[in-house]
N, C-alpha and C positions, 0 to 999 in steps of 0.2 A: 709704847709696845711695838716691837718689830712687826711690820706688815708682810703680806705675802711675798713680795719681791725680795725682802731682806732674808726671810727664812729660806727661800729657794736658793739664794746665793750661799747661805751658810751650808745648806745641804750639799751643794756642789763642792764646796771646799772639803767637807767631811768625806764625801764619796771619793774625791780624788786622793785623799790622804790614806784611806784605810780599806778601800774596796778591793776584793779579790784574794787577799792573803788571810790566813788564820790570824785572829786578833786575841789579845788578852784584854779582858773586860773587868772594869771596876764599877760597881754600882754602889754608891755611897748613901742613898736614901735608906733609912731604917727598914722600910717595908720591902726593899729589894735586895739588900746586902747579901742575903742568903742565897739569892738566885744567880749571882755572878757566874757560878760554875756551869750553869746551863748554857751560857754563851761562850765561855772560854774555849778557844781553839777552833771555833766555827769561822767560816768566811762570811764577810758581808757581801751580799749579792748586789744591792743598790740602796740608795737613800732617796726616798720619795718625800714629797710634801703634799699636803692637802690644806690649802689656806695657810694658817699659821701653825699647823701641826707638822712635825717631822716624823717620818716612819723609816727607821733603820732596819732593813730586812736581812736576816741571817739565813744561812742555809739550814734546812730542816724545818722551815715554816715558822720560826720565831721572829717576832717583830717588836722592836723597842720603840714605843711611842713616847714622844717628848713634845712639850709645849713651853716655849720660852717665857710666856706670860709677860710681866712687866720688866723683870730684871735678869732673866736668863740670857746667857751668852755663850756661844761656841768659840773655842780657840783651836787652832791647828798649829802644832809645833813639831820639830824634828824629834824622832824617837829619843826618849830619855830626858828631854827638856820639859820642865814644868812652867806654865805661864806665871808671870809675876803679877799676882792679883790678890786682893784681900777677900775676894768672893769665896763662897763655899762650893767645893767640888761635889758634883752630883753624879757625873758619868765620865769615865775615861775609856777610850778605845785605843789600844796600843797595837799598831801594825809594825811590820819589820823596819820601816824607815820613818814613819811619822805617827803621831798620836793626835787624837781629837778629844777635847775636853769640853764638857758642859758644866758651867758654873751657875749657881744661884736659882735655877729653875726648880720648881717643886712638883710640877705635874709630869711625872715620868712613870711609865708602867710597861710591863712585859706581856705580850699577847701572842696567841696562836693566830696565824694568818687567817684561818677560817672563822675566827671569832671577832674580827675587826668590825664587822657590820653591827655588832652589838655595843660597840664602844659608845658611852653616853655623850661624848662630844662629837665624834666623827659622824654618828648617825644623824645628827641635826644639821650637818653642813650642806650648803648648796654646792654647785659645781665650783671647781677650783678656778680662781680668777685668771691664772696664767695659762689655763688649758682651754678656755672657751674662745669661740670666734664671735664676730659681730652679730651673726644671726642668732646665736644662742643667747647673747645678752638682750637682744630685742625681745626674744621669747620670754625671758625672765621678767622684763619690764611690762609685758602684757599679761603676766600671771595674775589671776584674780586675788591671790593671797596678799599681794602688795598694792592693790589698786587704790585703797583708801588712805595710804600712808604717805607722808611727806618724803621727798627724796632724801632729805637730811637723815631720816631714820632708816630708810631702805638701804642707803649706801654705807651703813655700818652693820647691817644685819648679815650675819654669817650664813644664814639660810638662803639669802639671796645670791650672794657670791662669796665664797670662802676666800679670805685673804685681804679683803678690804679693810681700811682703817682710816684714821682721821686725816692724814695728809693726802692720801689718795682721793678720798671723798671730795675735799676742797678743790683739788686740782682738776679732777674729772668734771665736776659741775661747772667750774669756770671755763674750761676749754669747750664744753658743750654749749655754753651760754645759757644755762638754765638756773633759775633761782632755787635754792634748797628747800623753800617752803612749798614748791609745787608738788602736787600729788601725782602719782604715776598715771592715774586714770585721766588726768587733765592734759597729758602730753599728746601732741599731734604726732602722726607718723614720722614727720621730718625731725621732730625733737627726739623721738625714740631712736631714730637712726643716728643722730648726732651724739647722743649719749652712749650708744653702743660703740661708735667709732672712738670716742674719747676714752671710754673705759678700757678698751683693748690697747689703744695706743699708749696711754699714760702708764698702765701697768707694765707693759712690755718695755717701755723706755726706762722706767725706774729699775726694772730687773737688769737691763743691759748696762745701765750707767752707774748702778750702785746708789740710787735714790735721787737722781736728777730728773725732774719732770718737765722742765722747759725744753723746747725743741733745740736741735743741735746747733742751728745757726745763731739763735739768740744766745745760747750758752757760750758759744765761741766768741761772740761779740762782747759779751759781758766780761769774759775772761781777758780778752784783749784790752778792755778798759781798766783792768786791774781789780775787778770785783772778786772778793774772796769766794771760795766755793759755797760757803754757807749763804752768802747773799745772792747767789745766782742759781740756786737749786730749783726754786719754785716760782710759779706765777703769782699765787696769792697766799699760800700757806705760810704762816709766821711773819707776814709782811704788813700787819696792821699799821695804818698811818702812812705807809709808803705809797708812791704813785703806782697805779696800775700800769703794767707794761704795755697795755694796748691803748688805753684812753686817757691815762694820767690822773684819773680820779683817785682819791685816797682809798686804799683797801680797808675794809671794815672787818672787825672781829665781833661776832655775835655768839650768843649761847643758845643752842637748840638741843633739847633733849638731854640737858646736863653736860653737853660737850661743847667746847668752843669750835667755831667754824669761821673761816676766812672767805670773803667774797668781794666782788666788785659790783655794786648795786646798778651801775650803768651797763656794764657788759652782760650782766646776768638778769637784766630786766626787772 
């Protein structure tokens, strides 16, 4: 499933393509087809995200909510060109020069701006991962609601920080040097600070680079050595059996809470 940085990058592409001019709208989900006319001819004011949810805001207070879930994907093409894909079209936004298409997603709905607080998914979300600073993350880690839970679970909980997902979880915990089975109440102030720093740094780096979480110098060195992009993206995620980039111990894959997680047992204690 795309995580917060990927959805924010998709929102940026959609916003650049169709913001500001009147758009022609196609809503292809059966529950929404009859409502396309409510959006036709309106201008898109901006495209926001909250975690993994995208909010396309139209003039007049209408908001198109979409969640890519596992298979949804946005495409941007020049006006009149349809993406070559076997996926099912759900939404099309046609501007004067470019069009944005959402394929395969099924969680799409139309809301009034003032009703968004009652949205069943949005109402449960914590702060957006890409909008918080280190102090805010430390405060979340001190919240009693998360005190008894393992970090492996907390760092997938969208009520903790919206936009977290499996690869971000593994990379953040590795960079902070914290084992995923630690509980938040067991963290020292210094470990909370390290986690907060890693959370902000990794999320922002992934947004900036399109999914690369290793630091810039390491990524450049790996590229210089001829390592393909897929092999140089992460410290631990997807690297089971390969040597840790810090200590050379083999990266482990474990299953926690029904999800796989990658870690270095030496670096993460």
